[in-house]
C-alpha positions, 0 to 999 in steps of 0.5 A, a space after each residue: 745754860 738758860 732754861 725756859 719752863 712753860 706751865 698752865 696748859 690744859 683742857 678747856 671748853 671753847 670760849 674759856 680762858 687759860 694763862 700760860 707761864 714761861 719762867 726763865 732761869 739763869 738769865 733775866 727775861 728783860 735781857 733777851 732781844 725778844 720772847 715769844 710764844 709759838 704753837 704747833 698743831 698736829 700735822 702743821 708747822 710751828 707758828 708764832 702766836 705772840 712776842 714781846 721785844 726788849 723794849 716792850 713792843 708786842 706783836 700778835 698773829 692775826 688769828 689771836 689778835 683781840 683774844 690773846 695778850 702777852 706780858 712780862 713780869 721782870 720781878 718774877 722773871 716770867 712771860 705770860 700768855 693770857 688766852 681768852 675766848 679760846 677756839 678749838 683751832 687754838 689746840 696745839 702744843 705751845 712753846 716759849 721762845 727767847 732770842 738773845 744771841 741764841 734761840 732758846 726753847 721750852 719743852 712745850 705745854 699742851 693746850 686742848 680746846 673742846 667744842 
């Protein structure tokens, strides 16, 4: 059973930075068709933040373009989300997702941005 474990969330002031990590077990990250980060704020639907395809193409939500960067380290079997210039509206639980014959999800990590 594939497991995705997120880390790196926390409390940060507006304008600050955080880096989220998603470590995969029992399957190589480069073998998934795509891996991505989603977020869900209280009372809102889960939304795609960014994803990276098997061949390295990246895609971002308009709200995070220019501020967030998704990357993949095959040697560490980990996907990252570097978040800069954080805003209070970025506050949410962030989930790692992997697609490869099945949808896999991590348990989520809380990101709170104070104004």
